[in-house]
C-alpha angles and dihedrals in degrees: 000000000000094000119108117275090241091068097041102275130122096230091233117166114255100228095188092053090045092052091048089050089053091051090049090053090050088050090051088054091046092052093053098112101180130089090285092067111131119248092237090062091062090051089048089055090057093047092049092048088056089055100054109128112250092232090067091068097216108166105151112095091209089059090053093066104100130356091216091060094049141052096242123097133216126241107245102165132099092288093055119106089207115122113259091243092059092041090055091047091053092044091052090048090053092047093054094037094240117182136164104252112151111207097222117004117201122247091248090058 
């Protein structure tokens, strides 16, 4: 249905793909770790740290900074107190296997 009319489609917008693209762009903004990082991303870090499953035994507050820099995961299911917007962003990141892997970090980093 979303294919061009020329090849037999109806050129209808794929809403699910569009919404996932929006979440990936939000994730790109969230993963910006320099001084241009949006304020909401810092709040999201705190909210995600509050939703670390107890069985992962994360106690160090420095380790609770960003789930993409650590090995712990965030609860995103029905029992999570994470806002739906953040849950969907994390779910989309998991679906597309997003990780923070800089290609060539500087020596100062």
